Phi, psi and omega in degrees: 000142183274185180293150177293336181272355186296320180292322177294317179297317179297318179296317178298315180299313183293323177294319177295317178301314180291319178297321183281329190239337184255327185304321182292335174294323176291317181296323181275002179065023174287326172235147184270329183209137174225115182227135178241135175223114183055245181255014178249143178231133176252123178238123175250129184218159179269118184292346177279341181259326186205155178243167184299320181299319179295315178297313181298315179297316180299310183294322181289340178273345185293312185222137184296331185262000179243117181233133177269123177243095184293138173233154186240351189274348187277316188215133176237126177243122180243130179264124172257186181293332186245346184198174173257133177252128183248130177235121181260128178287130177237129179292144177295138179231169176238056183289345179274357179276132178239158179253132178300137182300328183274000180289166180276070182227131180300143181287000000 
């Protein structure tokens, strides 16, 4: 287990990192939204102004120990003329499967 202060230190570092390196992308309207939650980051950008490769390359060059690894399977946001449609990827599960009480399975 790590230090009790490690999460606080990490949060302070990341807020400083974002203020110094990401905020100007928002100010220049290169990206529309940047939100971080734990170890996930949501970036919404206009594909007519900037592309994912440019954002990824820029962020990966800022700090040697922070790398952005984009994934596409978790969340899809589609803009229509009147609204945003959000689709969340859910892994297939077998929640309807039950185990017989008399089976050799620990309680």
